[in-house]
C-alpha positions in Angstrom: 30.0 4.9 -71.0 32.3 7.2 -72.9 34.8 4.4 -73.4 32.1 2.0 -74.6 30.4 4.5 -76.9 33.7 5.7 -78.6 36.0 2.7 -78.5 33.4 -0.1 -79.1 30.4 1.5 -80.8 32.4 4.0 -82.9 30.4 7.1 -81.8 31.8 10.6 -82.4 32.9 12.2 -79.2 30.2 14.8 -79.2 27.5 12.2 -79.7 29.0 10.0 -77.0 29.1 12.8 -74.5 25.5 13.9 -75.3 24.3 10.3 -75.1 26.0 9.5 -71.8 24.7 12.8 -70.3 21.2 11.9 -71.5 21.4 8.5 -69.8 22.8 10.0 -66.6 19.8 12.4 -66.5 17.5 9.5 -65.7 19.7 7.8 -63.2 20.3 11.1 -61.4 16.5 11.8 -61.4 15.7 8.4 -59.9 18.4 8.9 -57.3 17.2 12.4 -56.4 13.6 11.3 -56.0 14.6 8.3 -53.9 16.7 10.4 -51.5 14.0 13.1 -51.2 11.3 10.5 -50.4 13.5 8.8 -47.8 14.7 12.1 -46.2 13.2 15.3 -47.5 15.7 17.6 -45.8 17.0 18.9 -49.1 13.5 20.4 -49.8 12.7 21.5 -46.3 16.0 22.6 -44.8 18.5 23.0 -47.7 16.3 24.4 -50.4 18.6 27.4 -50.9 21.5 25.0 -51.6 19.3 23.1 -54.0 18.3 26.2 -55.9 21.9 27.3 -56.1 22.9 23.9 -57.6 20.1 24.0 -60.1 21.0 27.5 -61.2 24.7 26.8 -61.6 24.1 23.4 -63.3 21.7 25.0 -65.8 24.0 27.9 -66.6 27.0 25.6 -67.0 25.1 23.2 -69.3 24.0 26.0 -71.6 27.6 27.4 -71.8 29.1 24.0 -72.3 26.6 23.2 -75.1 27.5 26.4 -76.9 31.2 25.6 -76.4 30.9 22.1 -77.8 29.0 23.2 -80.9 31.7 25.7 -81.8 34.8 23.6 -81.3 36.2 20.4 -82.8 35.4 16.9 -81.5 39.0 16.6 -80.4 38.7 19.7 -78.2 35.5 18.3 -76.7 37.2 15.1 -75.9 40.2 16.8 -74.3 38.0 19.1 -72.2 35.8 16.2 -71.1 38.9 14.3 -70.1 40.3 17.3 -68.2 37.0 17.9 -66.3 36.6 14.2 -65.4 40.2 14.2 -64.2 39.6 17.2 -62.0 36.4 15.7 -60.6 38.2 12.4 -59.9 41.0 14.2 -58.1 38.5 16.2 -56.0 36.7 13.0 -55.0 40.1 11.4 -53.9 41.0 14.6 -51.9 37.6 14.5 -50.2 37.8 10.8 -49.5 41.4 11.0 -48.0 41.2 14.4 -46.5 42.0 13.2 -43.0 45.1 11.4 -44.2 46.2 14.6 -46.1 45.5 16.8 -43.1 47.9 14.7 -41.1 50.7 15.9 -43.4 51.1 19.6 -42.8 52.9 20.4 -46.0 50.4 18.6 -48.2 47.5 20.3 -46.4 49.0 23.7 -46.7 49.9 23.2 -50.4 46.3 22.1 -51.2 45.1 25.2 -49.3 47.4 27.4 -51.5 46.0 25.7 -54.6 42.5 26.3 -53.4 43.3 30.0 -52.9 44.8 30.2 -56.4 41.7 28.5 -57.9 39.4 30.9 -56.0 41.3 33.8 -57.5 41.7 32.3 -61.0 38.0 31.4 -61.7 36.5 34.9 -61.4 39.5 36.4 -63.3 38.9 33.9 -66.2 35.1 34.7 -66.1 36.1 38.4 -66.6 38.9 37.9 -69.2 37.0 35.6 -71.6 34.1 38.0 -72.3 36.7 40.8 -72.7 38.6 38.8 -75.3 35.7 37.5 -77.3 33.1 40.1 -77.0 35.1 43.3 -77.3 37.6 44.7 -79.8 40.4 45.0 -77.3 43.9 45.2 -78.9 45.9 42.1 -78.7 48.8 43.6 -76.8 46.4 45.1 -74.2 44.8 41.7 -73.6 48.2 40.1 -73.4 49.2 42.5 -70.6 45.9 41.8 -68.8 46.9 38.1 -68.7 50.3 39.2 -67.3 48.6 41.3 -64.6 46.3 38.4 -63.7 49.3 36.0 -63.4 51.5 38.1 -61.1 48.6 39.3 -58.9 47.5 35.7 -58.6 50.9 34.7 -57.4 51.2 37.6 -55.0 47.9 36.8 -53.4 48.8 33.2 -53.0 52.3 34.0 -51.6 51.1 36.5 -49.0 48.4 34.1 -47.8 50.6 31.0 -47.6 51.5 29.5 -44.3 55.0 28.4 -45.3 57.4 29.0 -48.1 57.6 25.3 -49.1 53.9 25.2 -49.7 53.9 28.4 -51.8 56.9 27.3 -53.9 55.4 23.8 -54.4 52.1 25.3 -55.5 53.9 27.3 -58.2 55.7 24.1 -59.4 52.5 22.0 -59.4 50.7 24.7 -61.5 53.5 24.9 -64.0 53.7 21.1 -64.4 49.9 20.9 -64.8 49.5 23.7 -67.2 52.4 23.0 -69.6 51.0 19.8 -71.1 47.5 21.2 -71.3 48.7 24.2 -73.4 50.9 21.9 -75.5 47.8 19.8 -76.3 45.5 22.7 -77.0 47.8 25.1 -78.9 47.0 23.6 -82.3 43.3 24.4 -81.8 41.8 27.3 -83.7 40.3 29.0 -80.6 43.7 28.9 -78.9 45.1 31.4 -81.3 42.1 33.7 -80.8 42.4 33.5 -77.0 46.1 33.9 -76.6 48.5 36.3 -78.3 51.7 34.4 -79.2 54.9 36.0 -80.6 56.0 32.6 -81.8 54.7 29.0 -81.7 54.8 27.6 -78.2 55.7 31.0 -76.7 52.8 31.0 -74.2 53.5 27.6 -72.7 57.2 28.4 -72.5 56.6 31.7 -70.9 54.2 30.3 -68.3 56.6 27.5 -67.4 59.4 30.1 -66.9 57.0 32.3 -65.0 55.9 29.8 -62.4 59.3 28.3 -61.9 60.6 31.9 -61.5 57.8 32.4 -58.8 59.1 29.3 -57.0 62.7 30.5 -57.1 61.7 33.9 -55.8 59.8 32.3 -52.9 62.7 30.0 -52.1 65.3 32.8 -52.1 63.3 35.7 -50.5 61.3 33.7 -48.0 63.2 30.4 -47.6 66.8 31.8 -47.5 66.3 35.3 -46.2 62.9 35.0 -44.3 61.4 38.0 -46.1 58.4 37.1 -48.2 57.6 40.8 -48.7 60.8 41.2 -50.7 59.8 38.5 -53.1 56.2 39.9 -53.4 57.6 43.4 -54.0 59.9 42.3 -56.8 57.1 40.4 -58.6 54.6 43.3 -58.2 57.0 46.0 -59.3 58.1 43.9 -62.3 54.5 43.0 -63.3 53.1 46.5 -63.1 56.2 48.1 -64.7 56.2 45.5 -67.6 52.5 46.2 -68.2 53.0 49.9 -68.2 55.9 49.7 -70.6 53.8 47.8 -73.1 50.6 49.9 -72.7 52.5 53.1 -73.2 55.4 52.0 -75.4 53.5 50.2 -78.1 51.0 52.9 -79.0 53.0 56.0 -78.0 56.7 54.9 -78.2 57.9 57.1 -81.0 61.5 57.6 -79.8 63.4 54.3 -79.9 66.4 53.7 -77.8 69.3 53.1 -80.1 72.2 51.7 -78.1 74.6 48.8 -78.5 73.3 45.4 -77.3 69.7 46.6 -77.6 67.2 45.3 -80.1 66.0 48.8 -81.1 62.4 48.0 -80.2 62.3 49.6 -76.7 61.3 53.3 -76.5 62.0 56.1 -74.1 58.3 56.4 -73.5 57.8 52.8 -72.6 60.9 52.6 -70.3 59.8 55.9 -68.6 56.4 54.4 -68.0 58.0 51.3 -66.5 60.2 53.3 -64.3 57.4 55.4 -63.0 54.9 52.6 -62.5 57.5 50.4 -60.8 58.5 53.1 -58.4 54.9 54.0 -57.4 54.1 50.3 -56.9 57.1 49.8 -54.7 56.3 52.9 -52.6 52.8 51.7 -52.1 53.5 48.1 -51.3 56.7 48.6 -49.2 55.6 51.8 -47.5 51.8 51.4 -47.0 51.2 47.6 -47.0 54.5 46.5 -45.4 55.0 49.5 -43.2 58.8 50.1 -43.8 60.2 53.5 -42.9 59.9 56.2 -45.6 63.6 56.4 -46.3 64.1 52.7 -46.6 60.9 52.5 -48.8 62.1 55.3 -51.1 65.6 53.9 -51.5 64.4 50.4 -52.2 61.7 51.5 -54.7 64.0 53.7 -56.6 66.9 51.3 -56.8 64.6 48.4 -57.8 62.8 50.5 -60.4 66.0 51.8 -62.0 67.8 48.5 -62.1 64.7 46.6 -63.2 64.1 49.0 -66.1 67.8 48.7 -67.1 67.5 44.9 -67.0 64.4 45.0 -69.1 66.2 47.0 -71.7 69.1 44.6 -72.2 67.2 41.3 -71.7 65.8 39.3 -74.7 62.0 39.5 -74.9 61.3 36.0 -73.6 63.9 36.2 -70.8 62.8 39.4 -69.1 60.3 37.2 -67.2 63.4 35.9 -65.3 66.0 38.6 -65.4 63.9 41.6 -64.3 62.4 40.0 -61.1 65.8 38.5 -60.2 67.5 41.9 -60.5 64.8 43.6 -58.5 64.9 40.9 -55.8 68.7 41.3 -55.4 68.2 45.1 -55.0 65.4 44.9 -52.4 67.3 42.2 -50.4 70.4 44.5 -50.3 68.4 47.3 -48.8 65.9 45.4 -46.6 
């Protein structure tokens, strides 16, 4: 119907979406009544599921209507296409689930993607109101996005059944997100949602981030059989990087003036990164992983020191790669 309305009848995309939805209301109503009359189990046995679907659909329709009224027709068209693509993919996965289950790597990769989505959705529902309904500083929200990204990866990695599935999941997400961001980055709301240092910086950073995740998984887990080493390097870098910005930007009064440095880093920010990284390493390696106290202390201190040093000398966009790589080498040497 959307193709007919837009391509042949010349309707605006918002009008076409609204009209097609209005038509589908009647077809869905007739189908629902028919099914209930033939087999009323949905009313008698699955009424709780029915009420849940009604509530979710009502809330989603109200939110989508508000969204459509505030953005351009092009954005509505892109979002509609993305949603229909996801729904089509879900239908294919459900229809061929037995064939997919017969391929262990494919099944495990889809399971990892499912875990990622289950983590991403509530995080997005929390971050969007924070961004648009509060006066949170831009650099704070940017670091909230960073925290969301590396914790999302860590949860997926620690829950994955094999390193190939975890690495492939990271690559799939990078390949899927990059073109979407490239399409949406010229929209007005994109600039309000994300905080870019330069045009295209967000999509480049995310591409580097998820490919870096895949490389860390392949090296730490695939080559050395130690997924905890990779998770530790990501966690310590992520927490340390966030602490450096949250402390260094508002309170960094004493800049580090040294050769090969850009002069923007401060002693306060670097100190915060060193402390936060060390504490994170002690907690993860010692408490979660259960390594001996001496090994944990040595690994956490070496990783924090070398990671902080790498962050100082790395260009701003490349610290996403250099800092975790340095930390990973350090932890693999000790562990």
